[in-house]
C-alpha atoms as one frame of an Amber mdcrd trajectory, in Angstrom:
protein
 -18.150  19.614  -0.585 -14.795  21.031  -0.521 -12.936  23.291  -3.111  -9.800
  24.790  -2.167  -9.722  27.652  -4.453 -12.170  29.981  -2.643 -11.938  31.677
   0.515 -14.392  30.463   3.235 -17.605  32.741   3.556 -20.584  32.851   5.742
 -22.607  34.167   2.644 -24.853  31.857   0.911 -24.924  32.531  -3.041 -28.126
  31.158  -4.573 -27.034  32.089  -7.685 -24.213  29.799  -8.416 -24.728  25.919
  -8.175 -22.619  23.688  -5.689 -21.775  20.273  -5.939 -23.388  19.633  -2.392
 -26.564  21.111  -3.268 -26.662  19.389  -6.488 -26.115  16.097  -4.745 -28.819
  16.972  -2.203 -31.270  17.267  -5.196 -30.342  13.860  -6.666 -30.891  12.427
  -3.179 -34.485  14.057  -3.088 -33.590  16.592  -0.498 -34.886  20.044  -0.161
 -32.130  22.061   0.734 -31.124  23.356  -2.835 -32.309  26.036  -5.112 -33.594
  26.576  -8.656 -30.025  27.252 -10.076 -28.862  23.866  -8.532 -31.564  21.934
  -9.897 -31.036  23.302 -13.279 -27.647  22.599 -13.151 -28.410  18.831 -12.096
 -30.895  18.372 -14.877 -28.494  19.603 -17.402 -25.676  17.402 -16.074 -28.203
  14.448 -16.331 -28.439  15.254 -20.137 -24.625  14.632 -20.442 -24.336  11.513
 -18.138 -27.846   9.716 -17.499 -26.354   7.907 -14.883 -25.700  10.642 -12.512
 -28.841  10.225  -9.933 -28.325   6.402  -9.668 -24.842   6.848  -8.996 -25.406
   9.388  -6.208 -28.008   7.333  -4.676 -25.504   4.234  -4.747 -22.664   6.518
  -3.249 -24.964   7.429  -0.356 -26.073   3.673   0.322 -22.163   2.859  -0.020
 -21.250   5.413   2.893 -24.207   4.028   4.896 -22.723   0.521   4.642 -19.180
   1.439   5.482 -20.282   3.393   8.651 -22.215   0.456   9.999 -19.391  -2.094
   8.926 -16.757   0.299  10.676 -18.835   0.683  13.807 -20.132  -2.981  13.920
 -17.140  -4.985  12.635 -14.378  -3.094  13.580 -15.370  -1.316  16.650 -14.884
   2.319  15.212 -16.471   4.990  17.619 -15.073   8.067  15.826 -15.356   9.636
  12.453 -14.146  12.635  10.755 -16.355  13.136   7.549 -14.384  15.451   5.240
 -16.950  17.471   2.853 -19.878  15.883   4.273 -22.531  17.638   2.401 -25.857
  18.637   3.421 -27.649  16.464   6.031 -30.120  13.858   4.628 -31.487  10.683
   6.100 -29.437   7.872   7.682 -26.394  10.311   8.289 -23.164   9.228   9.351
 -23.868  10.265  13.301 -27.206   8.394  13.231 -25.719   4.982  11.864 -22.699
   5.256  14.140 -24.857   6.258  17.136 -27.355   3.435  16.486 -24.501   0.859
  17.134 -22.983   2.950  19.982 -24.671   6.130  21.428 -21.294   7.360  22.674
 -19.808   7.293  18.970 -18.389  10.686  18.008 -18.830  12.450  14.596 -17.307
  15.695  13.271 -18.715  16.831   9.841 -16.589  19.257   7.878 -17.461  21.278
   4.741 -16.868  24.625   3.458 -20.432  25.564   2.268 -21.948  27.744   4.736
 -25.423  26.444   4.174 -24.093  23.003   5.461 -22.682  24.683   8.452 -26.393
  26.288   8.985 -28.386  23.137   8.655 -25.998  21.017  10.164 -25.831  23.054
  13.250 -29.392  23.082  13.718 -29.983  19.318  13.227 -27.234  18.657  15.807
 -28.152  21.119  18.205 -29.096  18.554  21.150 -26.338  16.110  19.949 -23.294
  16.650  22.248 -21.253  13.725  20.464 -21.631  15.297  17.158 -20.510  18.573
  15.710 -20.353  20.449  12.111 -17.370  22.773  11.453 -16.922  25.047   8.491
 -13.500  24.465   6.978 -11.591  23.557   3.889 -11.257  19.624   3.676  -7.603
  20.371   2.397  -6.755  22.230   5.828  -5.941  19.025   7.872  -4.317  21.070
  10.755  -7.284  23.496  10.743  -9.810  20.737  10.925  -7.844  18.423  13.451
  -6.864  21.189  15.748 -10.187  22.876  15.638 -11.646  23.177  19.202 -14.823
  21.178  18.297 -12.527  18.230  16.863 -10.265  18.339  19.699 -13.282  18.226
  21.986 -14.980  15.070  20.407 -11.867  13.146  18.932  -9.152  11.107  20.953
  -6.237  11.083  18.543  -4.518   8.267  20.409  -7.565   5.850  19.558  -8.307
   4.832  15.701 -10.469   7.333  13.620 -12.521   6.634  10.461 -11.245   9.486
   7.984 -14.282   9.754   5.386 -13.560  11.150   1.784 -16.804  10.110   0.160
 -17.372  11.616  -3.148 -15.404  14.577  -2.771 -12.224  14.595  -4.299 -13.350
  15.444  -7.902 -14.028  18.528  -6.198 -10.630  19.159  -5.438  -7.949  20.336
  -8.106  -4.783  18.590  -8.714  -3.173  21.887  -7.321  -4.417  20.926  -4.053
  -2.895  17.397  -4.050  -5.589  15.070  -2.940  -3.040  12.179  -2.192  -1.231
  14.695  -0.085  -4.522  15.412   1.989  -4.984  11.703   2.618  -1.201  11.528
   3.603  -1.440  14.534   6.055  -4.291  12.932   7.585  -2.662   9.683   7.733
   0.175  11.034   9.588  -2.172  12.523  12.190  -4.161   9.438  13.037  -3.389
   6.449  15.167  -2.645   2.901  13.485  -5.733   1.047  13.051  -7.389   4.141
  11.648  -9.433   3.918   8.400  -9.958   5.763   5.452 -13.043   5.720   2.927
 -12.421   7.482  -0.228 -13.947   7.329  -3.386 -14.661  10.077  -6.275 -16.264
  10.019  -9.765 -13.987   8.423 -12.526 -14.392   7.548 -16.153 -12.302   5.390
 -18.712 -13.755   7.820 -21.326 -11.379  10.801 -22.072 -14.346  12.837 -23.673
 -16.366  12.259 -20.644 -13.590  13.374 -18.189 -13.226  16.386 -20.001 -16.915
  17.407 -20.740 -18.221  16.693 -17.254 -14.966  18.338 -15.659 -15.515  21.440
 -17.918 -19.437  21.522 -17.343 -19.067  21.227 -13.583 -16.347  23.872 -13.308
 -18.088  26.228 -15.110 -21.449  25.746 -13.520 -19.883  26.008 -10.141 -17.958
  29.142 -10.716 -14.559  27.255 -10.585 -15.229  25.276  -7.385 -14.448  21.935
  -8.966 -11.526  19.666  -9.476 -11.851  16.939 -12.259 -13.262  13.857 -13.022
  -9.954  11.050 -12.882  -9.366   7.807 -14.188  -9.403   4.755 -11.714  -5.600
   4.399 -11.375  -5.231   7.999 -10.291  -7.732   7.187  -7.292  -5.766   3.946
  -6.604  -2.836   6.466  -5.863  -4.890   7.846  -2.814  -4.367   4.629  -0.993
  -0.679   4.455  -1.196   0.823   3.185   2.125  -2.860   2.112   3.221  -3.720
  -1.613   3.603  -7.033  -2.101   1.156  -9.800  -3.967   2.862 -11.891  -6.462
   0.622 -13.270  -6.569  -1.911 -10.777  -3.972  -3.058 -11.343  -0.775  -5.082
 -14.351  -1.052  -6.873 -17.603   0.826  -8.312 -18.821   1.450  -4.899 -22.346
  -0.230  -5.326 -20.266  -3.535  -5.352 -18.586  -2.862  -2.044 -20.089  -5.410
   0.328 -23.922  -5.065  -0.957 -26.545  -5.560   1.258 -28.543  -7.290  -1.860
 -28.761  -6.796  -5.211 -31.647  -4.510  -5.086 -30.958  -1.067  -5.571 -30.863
   2.177  -8.182 -29.505   0.989 -11.664 -27.357   3.286 -13.395 -28.665   3.592
 -16.868 -25.339   4.320 -18.804 -21.700   3.632 -17.572 -19.818   6.731 -18.904
 -18.543   7.358 -15.406 -18.810   5.829 -11.841 -18.067   6.317  -8.303 -14.938
   4.357  -7.515 -13.016   3.635  -4.292 -13.032   1.694  -1.201 -11.882   1.378
   2.339  -8.318   1.116   3.900  -6.672   0.938   7.140  -3.404   2.632   8.493
  -1.250  -0.281   9.644
């Protein structure tokens, strides 16, 4: 996950939870620490739907990548705030459609860099770079990105469940616009984040996560705020929705126990 207020570091701090490692815990991963598990369990006390939400979000990402690769012929992906590697990662799905598909993972958490590079050591069409996801030029001009991505061809820019980690001062909508300005027409944007219609939920969860992660957090937003991230882009059907309802494979999936918040967003194309 990305946070724009902290400098990048190669040191892994196991005393402070991170959103990436808490997400890994919810997905059943092993790349997390006691402090992450404790924070994740406390968050479940506030919003019991969180684990089902995380699982549905991961399934959404997997569906989106498959749809973009199979139906729209996308062969280049930049995954901003990618988080820790788990099963059915972006490159695995895309390269199942075409082994030549290129994927750049971006995260500022050093543990993501360590695990990602170990996983991808023998995959020449995939890389992971440590960068602030708001640093568009730094990401897109990075030697590894330039090696893999042809900016004259459409690219899928993924911002999956990350903008709640970005404060207003870092201007999430501006991040999307800067990336869109650099990408070719026909490129796609996958954007979703945690939202709530309930002001108390937005306040309490934002305060909890900001405190737990040592300030490495943005805020839970309202759905209409996320809609602004898509300005100037052509939104694909079924529009902006709770992500488990975006072109579902079936009705079978984790069910949220409560609906204080949800993962909200969709997919759009640069005209």
